[in-house]
ZATOR-762207 format. One line per field, with one value per residue (C-alpha): residue number from 1; residue in three letters; chain; x, y, z. Coordinates in pm, whole numbers, plus 50000, padded with zeros to 5 digits. Last residue first. Layout:
BEGIN
k: [NUM ...] .
r: [ALA ...] .
c: [A ...] .
X: [X ...] .
Y: [Y ...] .
Z: [Z ...] .
***
This chain:
BEGIN
k: [444 443 442 441 440 439 438 437 436 435 434 433 432 431 430 429 428 427 426 425 424 423 422 421 420 419 418 417 416 415 414 413 412 411 410 409 408 407 406 405 404 403 402 401 400 399 398 397 396 395 394 393 392 391 390 389 388 387 386 385 384 383 382 381 380 379 378 377 376 375 374 373 372 371 370 369 368 367 366 365 364 363 362 361 360 359 358 357 356 355 354 353 352 351 350 349 348 347 346 345 344 343 342 341 340 339 338 337 336 335 334 333 332 331 330 329 328 327 326 325 324 323 322 321 320 319 318 317 316 315 314 313 312 311 310 309 308 307 306 305 304 303 302 301 300 299 298 297 296 295 294 293 292 291 290 289 288 287 286 285 284 283 282 281 280 279 278 277 276 275 274 273 272 271 270 269 268 267 266 265 264 263 262 261 260 259 258 257 256 255 254 253 252 251 250 249 248 247 246 245 244 243 242 241 240 239 238 237 236 235 234 233 232 231 230 229 228 227 226 225 224 223 222 221 220 219 218 217 216 215 214 213 212 211 210 209 208 207 206 205 204 203 202 201 200 199 198 197 196 195 194 193 192 191 190 189 188 187 186 185 184 183 182 181 180 179 178 177 176 175 174 173 172 171 170 169 168 167 166 165 164 163 162 161 160 159 158 157 156 155 154 153 152 151 150 149 148 147 146 145 144 143 142 141 140 139 138 137 136 135 134 133 132 131 130 129 128 127 126 125 124 123 122 121 120 119 118 117 116 115 114 113 112 111 110 109 108 107 106 105 104 103 102 101 100 99 98 97 96 95 94 93 92 91 90 89 88 87 86 85 84 83 82 81 80 79 78 77 76 75 74 73 72 71 70 69 68 67 66 65 64 63 62 61 60 59 58 57 56 55 54 53 52 51 50 49 48 47 46 45 44 43 42 41 40 39 38 37 36 35 34 33 32 31 30 29 28 27 26 25 24 23 22 21 20 19 18 17 16 15 14 13 12 11 10 9 8 7 6 5 4 3 2 1] .
r: [ALA VAL ALA ALA GLY ALA ALA MET GLY VAL PRO ALA ALA GLY VAL ASP PRO ALA PRO PHE ARG LEU VAL SER PRO ASN HIS GLN ARG GLY CYS PRO ALA GLY GLU ALA HIS ALA ALA VAL ASP ALA GLY PHE VAL ALA LEU ALA SER ARG VAL MET THR VAL VAL GLY ASP PRO HIS ARG CYS GLY GLY ARG GLY ASN VAL GLU SER LEU ARG ARG THR LEU ARG ALA GLY LEU GLY PRO ASP ALA PRO GLY TRP ALA LEU ARG THR LEU ASP ASP ALA VAL ALA PRO LEU GLY PHE VAL CYS PRO GLY CYS GLN GLY SER SER GLN GLY ALA MET TYR ARG ALA ILE ALA ALA SER GLU ALA VAL GLY CYS SER GLY PRO GLY LEU VAL VAL VAL ILE GLY VAL GLY ALA THR ALA GLY ILE MET ARG LEU SER LEU SER ALA TYR PRO THR MET PHE HIS GLU PRO GLY VAL TRP THR GLY GLY TYR GLY GLY ILE LEU LEU ALA GLN PRO GLU ASP TRP PRO GLY ALA ARG ALA VAL LEU ASP ARG LEU PRO THR GLY ARG ASP VAL GLU VAL VAL GLY PRO HIS ALA VAL ALA GLY SER ILE THR ILE LEU THR THR GLY PRO GLU GLU VAL MET GLY HIS ARG ARG PHE GLN GLU PRO GLY HIS ARG ALA ILE MET ALA VAL HIS ALA LEU THR GLU THR ASN HIS VAL LEU ALA PRO ARG LYS GLY ILE ARG LEU ALA THR GLY LYS GLU PRO ARG PHE ALA PRO LEU SER ARG GLY SER ASP ILE TRP ALA ALA LEU ALA SER GLU GLU GLY ALA VAL PHE ARG ASP PRO PRO ARG VAL LEU ILE GLU PRO VAL VAL GLY HIS ALA ARG ALA SER ARG GLU ASP LEU ALA ALA ALA VAL ALA GLY ALA VAL GLN GLU ARG GLY ARG PRO VAL CYS VAL MET VAL GLU THR ALA GLY CYS ALA ALA ALA LEU ILE GLN ALA GLY ASP LEU VAL LEU HIS PRO ALA ARG LEU LEU LEU LEU LYS ASP LYS ASP SER ALA PRO GLU GLY GLU MET GLY ASN VAL VAL VAL LEU GLY GLY GLY GLY GLY ALA ARG ALA VAL ALA LEU LYS ILE SER ALA PRO PHE ALA ALA GLY GLY ARG GLY THR LEU GLY SER ALA GLU LEU LEU ARG ILE LEU ALA ALA ARG TRP GLU ALA ALA GLN SER GLY SER ARG SER PRO PRO VAL PRO LEU PRO GLY LEU ALA ALA LEU HIS GLY ALA LEU ASP VAL PRO HIS GLY LEU LEU ARG TYR PRO GLY THR VAL PRO VAL VAL ASP SER ALA ASN ALA THR MET] .
c: [A A A A A A A A A A A A A A A A A A A A A A A A A A A A A A A A A A A A A A A A A A A A A A A A A A A A A A A A A A A A A A A A A A A A A A A A A A A A A A A A A A A A A A A A A A A A A A A A A A A A A A A A A A A A A A A A A A A A A A A A A A A A A A A A A A A A A A A A A A A A A A A A A A A A A A A A A A A A A A A A A A A A A A A A A A A A A A A A A A A A A A A A A A A A A A A A A A A A A A A A A A A A A A A A A A A A A A A A A A A A A A A A A A A A A A A A A A A A A A A A A A A A A A A A A A A A A A A A A A A A A A A A A A A A A A A A A A A A A A A A A A A A A A A A A A A A A A A A A A A A A A A A A A A A A A A A A A A A A A A A A A A A A A A A A A A A A A A A A A A A A A A A A A A A A A A A A A A A A A A A A A A A A A A A A A A A A A A A A A A A A A A A A A A A A A A A A A A A A A A A A A A A A A A A A A A A A A A A A A A A A A A A A A A A A A A A A A A A A A A A A A A A] .
X: [38593 38813 38918 39209 39246 39473 39773 40086 40446 40491 40192 39871 39844 39587 39805 39939 40200 40164 40359 40700 40807 41149 41230 41299 41259 41585 41738 41988 42128 42357 42660 42774 43099 43115 43392 43148 42930 43228 43344 42996 42958 43276 43173 42825 42862 43066 42886 42555 42649 42727 42395 42190 42366 42334 41962 41921 42112 41876 41574 41736 41585 41663 41945 42318 42432 42518 42450 42801 42959 42721 42817 43186 43124 42907 43177 43443 43228 43132 43486 43507 43190 43050 42706 42536 42238 42333 42595 42372 42090 42324 42435 42079 41967 42250 42151 41787 41897 42115 41876 41552 41674 42015 41862 41602 41224 41094 40928 41131 40962 41070 41437 41345 41195 41499 41737 41541 41549 41922 41978 41795 42004 42333 42231 42158 41933 41968 42179 41889 41834 41635 41468 41461 41245 41182 41139 41512 41708 42032 42337 42708 42830 42886 42554 42377 42520 42441 42081 41976 41907 42206 42473 42497 42437 42737 42982 42691 42675 42487 42289 42192 41878 41694 41487 41420 41610 41831 41876 42015 42278 42376 42101 42137 41837 41460 41461 41198 41061 41160 41510 41557 41508 41748 42017 41974 42048 41773 41887 41546 41301 41080 40741 40716 40550 40525 40704 40679 40879 41162 41359 41230 41027 41055 40856 40987 40794 40992 41001 41148 41482 41787 42065 41945 41855 41524 41228 41176 41206 40850 40712 40901 40799 40446 40145 39883 40099 40354 40094 39941 40285 40395 40095 40184 40540 40409 40163 40410 40432 40373 40328 40207 40211 39947 40027 40002 40100 40402 40683 40901 41277 41417 41462 41770 41902 41562 41572 41207 40986 40740 40410 40203 39840 39927 39905 39819 40066 40339 40286 40318 40635 40779 40693 40826 40521 40471 40827 40736 40409 40047 39886 39725 39394 39257 39078 38948 38964 38807 38977 38966 38884 38609 38275 38115 37966 38275 38505 38311 38290 38666 38728 38509 38693 39028 38923 38789 39109 39312 39098 39095 39470 39452 39480 39722 39618 39674 39492 39445 39395 39264 39279 39638 39732 40063 39977 39610 39703 39979 39728 39485 39751 39845 39477 39451 39729 39584 39238 39354 39496 39440 39386 39568 39849 39889 39886 40143 40358 40353 40682 40860 40698 40821 40560 40399 40149 40002 40145 39903 39917 39862 39723 39779 39578 39838 40188 40513 40671 40435 40553 40917 40841 40664 40961 41193 40992 40965 41344 41434 41478 41476 41311 40945 40989 41046 41244 41111 41364 41096 41219 41188 40837 40743 40907 40712 40394 40461 40487 40153 39992 40113 39964 39634 39615 39709 39421 39313 39255 39009 38938 39310 39416 39467 39208 39008 39115 39348 39160 38803 38879 39012 38727 38471 38666 38687 39017 39118 39495 39728 40019 40166 40311 40399 40267 40496 40567 40643 40382 40406 40204 39911 39795 40144 40120 40270 40268 40523] .
Y: [81766 81841 82193 82173 82432 82736 82507 82607 82593 82969 83147 83124 83325 83598 83839 83567 83757 83704 83407 83462 83420 83526 83729 84041 84382 84573 84780 84507 84546 84826 84594 84724 84920 84961 84708 84443 84488 84442 84127 83972 84069 83883 83582 83543 83166 83113 83342 83226 82859 82930 83108 82824 82553 82752 82798 82425 82351 82578 82367 82026 81962 82039 82259 82219 82090 82434 82729 82802 82735 82986 83245 83206 83258 83562 83717 83657 83813 84110 84220 84460 84641 84896 85027 84851 84713 84358 84293 84445 84218 83920 83997 84048 83720 83534 83693 83602 83242 83207 83336 83137 82880 82798 82838 82564 82510 82817 82637 82863 83016 83375 83288 83128 83453 83659 83404 83409 83789 83790 83540 83770 84067 83881 83734 84078 84044 84178 83885 83643 83414 83103 82917 82538 82338 81965 81892 81864 81784 81813 82036 82028 81987 81611 81583 81707 81424 81164 81280 81338 81651 81605 81878 82085 82410 82349 82607 82851 82884 82683 82819 82547 82453 82559 82800 82530 82235 82410 82787 82863 83124 83396 83296 83382 83600 83597 83223 83028 82772 82459 82607 82596 82221 82179 82378 82162 81847 81580 81297 81209 81231 81537 81655 82032 82269 82643 82959 83060 83373 83299 83507 83322 83003 82634 82378 82029 81701 81380 81090 80751 80587 80676 80419 80321 80679 80848 80696 80338 80253 80367 80158 79855 79891 79756 79916 79939 79939 80158 80421 80442 80442 80726 80934 80862 80989 81304 81379 81365 81058 80990 80639 80646 80383 80445 80493 80871 80946 80727 80756 80454 80503 80429 80801 80792 81137 81222 81548 81619 81883 82071 82164 82162 82043 81734 81420 81565 81848 81604 81393 81707 81810 81460 81479 81829 82013 82231 82368 82623 82732 82706 82568 82222 82166 81810 81611 81261 80926 80606 80273 80030 80272 80367 80336 80513 80799 80806 80840 81126 81305 81263 81416 81715 81763 81747 82009 82234 82200 82299 82606 82696 82698 82932 82653 82385 82067 81737 81427 81159 80799 80567 80206 80126 79760 79831 79720 79818 80165 80182 80114 80365 80638 80574 80584 80923 81068 80934 81044 81403 81442 81803 82004 81774 81720 82090 82202 81941 82047 82423 82494 82830 82909 82579 82472 82229 82092 81814 81538 81250 81067 80692 80574 80308 80005 79754 79693 79887 79625 79732 80092 79985 79777 80075 80304 80040 80012 80389 80433 80764 81062 81301 81593 81504 81296 80971 80710 80468 80207 80019 79679 79789 79915 79581 79383 79585 79528 79154 79126 79299 79086 78764 78868 78958 78619 78438 78576 78921 79255 79105 79196 79252 79602 79743 80025 79987 80083 80359 80562 80459 80475 80831 80936 80816 80968 81318 81494 81287 81232 81480 81477 81177 81019 80676 80581 80803 81175 81355 81615 81985 82178 82412 82468 82575 82901 83075 82797 82525] .
Z: [36233 36529 36621 36857 37134 37159 37153 37339 37220 37225 37374 37170 36849 36814 36617 36388 36187 35811 35682 35524 35163 35036 34723 34928 34767 34704 34986 35076 34724 34833 34843 35179 35224 35603 35665 35789 35480 35249 35428 35419 35055 34963 35170 35023 34975 35292 35539 35393 35442 35806 35847 35697 35898 36222 36159 36104 36424 36618 36512 36565 36908 37274 37156 37208 36870 36732 36959 37095 36755 36594 36854 36773 36402 36477 36691 36427 36157 36374 36448 36152 36266 36022 36109 35954 35763 35666 35933 36202 36088 36092 36447 36569 36406 36580 36912 36853 36784 37095 37363 37339 37086 37238 37587 37571 37575 37396 37104 36877 36575 36640 36598 36265 36137 36241 36088 35763 35747 35822 35541 35300 35415 35372 35036 34898 34596 34243 34119 34174 34470 34381 34668 34629 34871 34916 35286 35347 35033 35225 35180 35263 34904 34941 35127 34817 34609 34874 34926 34567 34363 34134 34158 33838 34032 34260 34121 34106 34488 34750 35046 35291 35480 35794 35587 35330 35185 34927 34911 34567 34483 34233 33994 33622 33548 33588 33650 33455 33701 33508 33462 33838 33847 33553 33734 34044 33847 33853 34079 34218 33929 33917 34039 34037 34282 34220 34118 33752 33669 33910 34161 34467 34459 34372 34571 34509 34486 34444 34202 34268 34329 34535 34488 34140 34058 33985 33809 33699 34069 34143 33859 33988 34352 34313 34146 34419 34732 34553 34468 34816 34980 34749 34857 35219 35168 35004 35284 35571 35789 36158 36298 36657 36931 37200 37568 37547 37191 37127 36874 36807 36802 36456 36401 36624 36715 36866 37063 37135 36977 37198 37037 37356 37355 37556 37343 37004 37068 37171 36858 36646 36829 36775 36406 36339 36207 36514 36482 36215 36373 36261 36575 36549 36368 36375 36104 36172 35991 36126 36043 35747 35472 35228 35405 35106 35309 35532 35233 35084 35421 35469 35126 35209 35541 35361 35106 35381 35582 35276 35210 35578 35631 35936 36190 36087 35904 36088 35960 36226 36113 36384 36501 36410 36356 36182 35827 35827 35952 35689 35413 35562 35569 35208 35115 35286 35072 34745 34856 34910 34557 34450 34768 35010 34760 34682 35044 35138 34840 34904 35082 35124 35460 35608 35863 35622 35876 35663 35880 35841 36174 36191 36523 36781 36887 36781 36915 36908 36683 36406 36439 36415 36104 35946 36010 35870 35546 35507 35510 35684 35451 35751 35569 35523 35208 35393 35203 34945 34836 34644 34763 35127 35064 34910 35190 35448 35249 35231 35609 35649 35376 35538 35870 35702 35527 35847 36047 36156 35983 35736 35375 35307 35196 34845 34850 34534 34181 34065 33805 33884 34255 34230 34006 34259 34546 34397 34323 34022 33992 33817 34057 34236 33925 33793 33449 33242 33236 33560 33632 33542 33794 33826 34183 34293 34106 33806 33554 33489] .
***
């Protein structure tokens, strides 16, 4: 793997998401035409829609945006919501440590858009909306060029448009994205049941991230068997993971589900033996060396208190302070609140303050107990899952870096907090709109 996310090591064999032609002509030459029925009405179309749901069910494809919800059920729910809706391509990638949406939209935009068109044909949608946040001009330019190519060749069953929501962490959560499209406010909703249909105004909406849509395009063309040749029986397929941190070659890799964490890290060339890995992103879980052989799969990760999330592994080397790095994440996440409930507005900044004090002093032997109590007061009480993710990350930090936590609290810090951070954070957006508000969508 090379030193940036533009150059990747694809999975060997016939099934892969990476390495496809960027232009439409090359894409069609390599993969063939869009596999949709010639007409959207009639018995043939109805049979095709039912067959696509069965095909996705047979593949075992689950969403790659963090929730891992079965793609076949999500499509069936959207179909039950009625026609006339829209399919939303979620290219927001609010996680600062993730590059896979960017990579797919730059290097395989037609694969992603074909997946959206296939789902539009399957659920009766009348529009595909591609969401790329403001400030990602290279990605937006690549998408706009792809849309122009497709329009010129009349490639697709419904119109495709590009919109530019605000570039904020919570803006990519699917209910927040639907809310922004509907009202201009990126306000996530509490949705414990992902089987509940999303609506934008009165229209049903099917929202998927770019990786899931790319898989749909491949499975619809080649069937579920090629997909299931990779990964595990209970969790098949390949997956994209962004690896960063204390590694020589950060970037995006495509691997089989079930690949051990240690093997993932080896692909990126760690500088030294890692002291911990952050799995699932900034709302994810720190895991220690005793769990590095854990397979990268939902059940296995769940057994160690982690989830795959949106596909992120951050490597923390022995020269870093896990307490200070966790405090930096908590501070960033506190600033990404949508501002609609107390646990985010007041609880997360307080948690970040406590962690910062723990990392940098002064000594406070009672800080650990206070932080633990504060985490319990925040967890499960927000209007969405954003504060819960921060609680998960902080709790895992207190466990994995327990010895350092105790030393810091007693006034004998590790000293590594002064070393450069290995984390990635976006530059501050000086001209940003107020929290949760859109400054106006740019539509191409």
